[in-house]
One Martini backbone bead per residue (centre of mass of N, CA, C, O) as a GRO file, in nm:
protein
  218
    1MET     BB    1   0.104   0.031   0.007
    2SER     BB    2   0.112   0.335   0.063
    3ASP     BB    3   0.247   0.593   0.200
    4VAL     BB    4   0.294   0.779   0.459
    5LEU     BB    5   0.229   1.076   0.553
    6GLU     BB    6   0.364   1.365   0.604
    7ARG     BB    7   0.361   1.623   0.826
    8GLU     BB    8   0.375   1.856   0.615
    9PHE     BB    9   0.094   1.815   0.495
   10PHE     BB   10  -0.048   1.946   0.769
   11ASP     BB   11   0.151   2.216   0.770
   12ARG     BB   12  -0.123   2.392   0.688
   13SER     BB   13  -0.384   2.495   0.557
   14VAL     BB   14  -0.699   2.363   0.591
   15GLU     BB   15  -0.795   2.444   0.297
   16GLU     BB   16  -0.568   2.264   0.169
   17VAL     BB   17  -0.590   1.984   0.308
   18ALA     BB   18  -0.876   1.883   0.261
   19PRO     BB   19  -0.872   1.826  -0.055
   20ALA     BB   20  -0.598   1.656  -0.040
   21LEU     BB   21  -0.738   1.402   0.111
   22LEU     BB   22  -0.859   1.318  -0.134
   23GLY     BB   23  -0.780   0.970  -0.191
   24CYS     BB   24  -0.694   0.898   0.062
   25VAL     BB   25  -0.589   0.663   0.326
   26LEU     BB   26  -0.758   0.508   0.592
   27SER     BB   27  -0.595   0.320   0.854
   28ARG     BB   28  -0.704   0.032   1.058
   29THR     BB   29  -0.555  -0.154   1.330
   30THR     BB   30  -0.629  -0.469   1.471
   31SER     BB   31  -0.668  -0.786   1.597
   32GLU     BB   32  -0.873  -0.842   1.346
   33GLY     BB   33  -0.747  -0.615   1.155
   34GLU     BB   34  -0.792  -0.442   0.847
   35VAL     BB   35  -0.920  -0.109   0.777
   36ALA     BB   36  -0.989   0.073   0.467
   37VAL     BB   37  -1.025   0.413   0.334
   38ARG     BB   38  -1.131   0.618   0.079
   39LEU     BB   39  -1.148   0.946   0.061
   40THR     BB   40  -1.461   1.153  -0.027
   41GLU     BB   41  -1.513   1.328   0.251
   42VAL     BB   42  -1.479   1.667   0.386
   43GLU     BB   43  -1.395   1.903   0.662
   44ALA     BB   44  -1.327   2.233   0.753
   45TYR     BB   45  -1.152   2.374   1.054
   46ALA     BB   46  -1.048   2.710   1.211
   47GLY     BB   47  -1.093   2.737   1.497
   48PRO     BB   48  -1.103   3.061   1.632
   49LEU     BB   49  -1.210   3.153   1.325
   50ASP     BB   50  -1.452   2.932   1.381
   51ALA     BB   51  -1.786   2.893   1.477
   52ALA     BB   52  -1.784   2.559   1.412
   53SER     BB   53  -1.571   2.506   1.618
   54HIS     BB   54  -1.450   2.350   1.904
   55ALA     BB   55  -1.215   2.595   1.930
   56PHE     BB   56  -1.353   2.879   1.943
   57ARG     BB   57  -1.348   2.897   2.287
   58GLY     BB   58  -1.110   2.707   2.327
   59ARG     BB   59  -0.950   2.525   2.558
   60THR     BB   60  -0.992   2.177   2.641
   61ALA     BB   61  -1.002   1.856   2.731
   62ARG     BB   62  -1.140   1.760   2.467
   63ASN     BB   63  -0.962   1.963   2.245
   64SER     BB   64  -0.642   1.956   2.294
   65VAL     BB   65  -0.530   1.819   2.034
   66MET     BB   66  -0.579   2.067   1.840
   67PHE     BB   67  -0.321   2.230   1.983
   68GLY     BB   68  -0.129   2.059   1.852
   69PRO     BB   69   0.024   1.888   1.638
   70PRO     BB   70   0.033   1.782   1.339
   71GLY     BB   71  -0.098   1.460   1.252
   72HIS     BB   72  -0.348   1.425   1.446
   73ALA     BB   73  -0.605   1.280   1.632
   74TYR     BB   74  -0.948   1.387   1.671
   75VAL     BB   75  -1.162   1.242   1.914
   76TYR     BB   76  -1.521   1.233   1.943
   77PHE     BB   77  -1.821   1.253   2.133
   78THR     BB   78  -2.168   1.224   2.017
   79TYR     BB   79  -2.495   1.214   2.120
   80GLY     BB   80  -2.421   0.955   2.311
   81MET     BB   81  -2.306   0.742   2.040
   82HIS     BB   82  -2.067   0.892   1.874
   83PHE     BB   83  -1.789   0.894   1.658
   84CYS     BB   84  -1.525   1.127   1.557
   85VAL     BB   85  -1.279   1.223   1.301
   86ASN     BB   86  -0.977   1.420   1.310
   87LEU     BB   87  -0.726   1.630   1.151
   88VAL     BB   88  -0.456   1.800   1.231
   89CYS     BB   89  -0.367   2.144   1.150
   90GLY     BB   90  -0.110   2.320   1.132
   91PRO     BB   91   0.024   2.486   1.359
   92GLU     BB   92   0.090   2.487   1.665
   93GLY     BB   93  -0.214   2.624   1.821
   94MET     BB   94  -0.444   2.657   1.589
   95SER     BB   95  -0.683   2.431   1.587
   96SER     BB   96  -0.701   2.275   1.326
   97GLY     BB   97  -0.934   2.074   1.110
   98VAL     BB   98  -1.037   1.749   0.969
   99LEU     BB   99  -1.323   1.606   0.878
  100LEU     BB  100  -1.419   1.268   0.838
  101ARG     BB  101  -1.704   1.175   0.650
  102ALA     BB  102  -1.598   0.978   0.403
  103GLY     BB  103  -1.577   0.635   0.250
  104GLU     BB  104  -1.409   0.382   0.061
  105PRO     BB  105  -1.374   0.062   0.079
  106VAL     BB  106  -1.045  -0.133   0.034
  107THR     BB  107  -1.017  -0.277   0.321
  108GLY     BB  108  -1.192  -0.496   0.511
  109VAL     BB  109  -1.501  -0.537   0.441
  110GLU     BB  110  -1.597  -0.775   0.621
  111LEU     BB  111  -1.524  -0.643   0.891
  112ALA     BB  112  -1.704  -0.395   0.855
  113ARG     BB  113  -1.970  -0.568   0.835
  114GLU     BB  114  -1.955  -0.678   1.124
  115ARG     BB  115  -1.986  -0.383   1.251
  116ARG     BB  116  -2.215  -0.335   0.997
  117PRO     BB  117  -2.458  -0.562   0.926
  118ARG     BB  118  -2.693  -0.352   0.792
  119SER     BB  119  -2.497  -0.269   0.566
  120SER     BB  120  -2.394  -0.144   0.295
  121VAL     BB  121  -2.117  -0.081   0.123
  122ARG     BB  122  -2.175   0.220   0.071
  123ASP     BB  123  -2.252   0.269   0.401
  124LEU     BB  124  -2.010   0.197   0.589
  125ALA     BB  125  -1.861   0.516   0.537
  126ARG     BB  126  -2.135   0.712   0.529
  127GLY     BB  127  -2.015   0.900   0.748
  128PRO     BB  128  -1.857   0.974   1.045
  129ALA     BB  129  -1.977   0.745   1.227
  130ARG     BB  130  -1.952   0.506   1.031
  131LEU     BB  131  -1.651   0.522   0.991
  132CYS     BB  132  -1.581   0.459   1.290
  133GLN     BB  133  -1.721   0.186   1.304
  134ALA     BB  134  -1.571   0.038   1.068
  135LEU     BB  135  -1.272   0.120   1.217
  136ALA     BB  136  -1.268   0.134   1.527
  137ILE     BB  137  -1.317   0.436   1.639
  138ASP     BB  138  -1.200   0.598   1.937
  139ARG     BB  139  -1.080   0.761   2.220
  140GLU     BB  140  -0.811   0.594   2.218
  141LEU     BB  141  -0.724   0.773   1.944
  142ASP     BB  142  -0.671   1.022   2.087
  143GLY     BB  143  -0.368   1.151   1.947
  144ALA     BB  144  -0.293   1.002   1.713
  145ASP     BB  145  -0.032   0.923   1.488
  146VAL     BB  146  -0.081   0.932   1.134
  147CYS     BB  147   0.252   0.953   1.056
  148SER     BB  148   0.271   0.663   1.154
  149ASP     BB  149   0.317   0.308   1.238
  150GLY     BB  150   0.017   0.262   1.343
  151ALA     BB  151  -0.322   0.206   1.403
  152LEU     BB  152  -0.334   0.501   1.267
  153ARG     BB  153  -0.345   0.590   0.916
  154ILE     BB  154  -0.214   0.800   0.645
  155LEU     BB  155  -0.240   0.762   0.297
  156ALA     BB  156  -0.185   0.862  -0.023
  157GLY     BB  157  -0.282   0.712  -0.261
  158SER     BB  158  -0.478   0.849  -0.516
  159PRO     BB  159  -0.529   1.060  -0.748
  160VAL     BB  160  -0.730   1.357  -0.805
  161ASP     BB  161  -0.932   1.522  -0.997
  162PRO     BB  162  -0.988   1.852  -0.957
  163ALA     BB  163  -1.264   1.862  -1.122
  164SER     BB  164  -1.408   1.653  -0.899
  165ILE     BB  165  -1.393   1.879  -0.689
  166HIS     BB  166  -1.614   1.980  -0.444
  167ARG     BB  167  -1.800   2.260  -0.289
  168GLY     BB  168  -1.948   2.355   0.040
  169PRO     BB  169  -2.137   2.350   0.286
  170ARG     BB  170  -2.168   2.242   0.592
  171THR     BB  171  -2.290   1.992   0.791
  172GLY     BB  172  -2.505   2.087   1.054
  173VAL     BB  173  -2.427   2.388   1.101
  174SER     BB  174  -2.469   2.703   1.279
  175GLY     BB  175  -2.187   2.805   1.237
  176ALA     BB  176  -2.080   2.918   0.956
  177LYS     BB  177  -2.293   2.783   0.738
  178ASP     BB  178  -2.171   2.918   0.448
  179THR     BB  179  -1.909   2.787   0.452
  180PRO     BB  180  -1.710   2.628   0.184
  181TRP     BB  181  -1.579   2.339   0.366
  182ARG     BB  182  -1.691   2.120   0.179
  183PHE     BB  183  -1.547   1.815   0.046
  184TRP     BB  184  -1.585   1.635  -0.275
  185ILE     BB  185  -1.640   1.359  -0.482
  186ASP     BB  186  -1.776   1.341  -0.767
  187GLY     BB  187  -1.988   1.047  -0.791
  188GLU     BB  188  -1.960   0.927  -0.512
  189PRO     BB  189  -2.149   0.702  -0.328
  190SER     BB  190  -2.017   0.764  -0.028
  191VAL     BB  191  -2.136   1.027  -0.018
  192SER     BB  192  -2.299   1.231   0.179
  193PRO     BB  193  -2.569   1.396   0.259
  194TYR     BB  194  -2.688   1.709   0.260
  195ARG     BB  195  -2.742   1.901   0.572
  196PRO     BB  196  -2.879   2.132   0.734
  197HIS     BB  197  -2.941   2.301   0.997
  198ALA     BB  198  -3.139   2.164   1.277
  199PRO     BB  199  -3.327   2.188   1.532
  200LYS     BB  200  -3.355   2.027   1.825
  201ARG     BB  201  -3.609   1.807   1.959
  202ARG     BB  202  -3.810   1.750   2.264
  203ALA     BB  203  -3.994   1.590   2.488
  204THR     BB  204  -4.208   1.714   2.747
  205LEU     BB  205  -4.430   1.797   2.990
  206LEU     BB  206  -4.452   2.090   2.818
  207GLY     BB  207  -4.345   1.976   2.558
  208GLU     BB  208  -4.194   2.120   2.299
  209VAL     BB  209  -3.833   2.171   2.294
  210ASP     BB  210  -3.549   2.349   2.243
  211VAL     BB  211  -3.195   2.194   2.248
  212SER     BB  212  -3.018   2.366   2.099
  213GLY     BB  213  -2.687   2.545   2.002
  214ARG     BB  214  -2.492   2.338   1.898
  215SER     BB  215  -2.233   2.268   1.729
  216ALA     BB  216  -2.118   2.026   1.472
  217GLY     BB  217  -1.833   2.112   1.477
  218ARG     BB  218  -1.452   2.146   1.487
   0.00000   0.00000   0.00000
């Protein structure tokens, strides 16, 4: 398989790194074997300059990896049920990152299907939570160096025709919702559907109340 990406790849603007990751391969190795996906959809988040970023309001215990050196994984738990993985970009302290939204399985398809038994091959890693389920990515990998020969690696993969890379607003974010920092390979079946931010509601004894207000961004 292709070589692991050098750290310098990530040590630049997140808006440059995000589209450059399309076509690269994310590989996860466990005692069960390897599962790898070719990245087809990503989103860029620019730290304190970006109202949709988890780092917009500063450093916390949860997001501290984002403030570290580039080329590391920031893994977080969301909605009480899902993990999502981001790759830290830019100089240390900038807290920029790329959310890995979707990918096409290229290695370990049967193992991924064991982890997501009711999924079609197209949907195995179609969306950030599904991607993490298929690759068995959880908070234990928060801070993992993806530029080393470890359990989670990012590989060069195959080049993508720049004309096939499209961009638009990020999915489901309430802050900076019109910023066109979602990038995807046009025509790839594994790309997830775009959905704008919609306030979440839940039933209470007093009826339906809005409990949203948190950004879904990185």
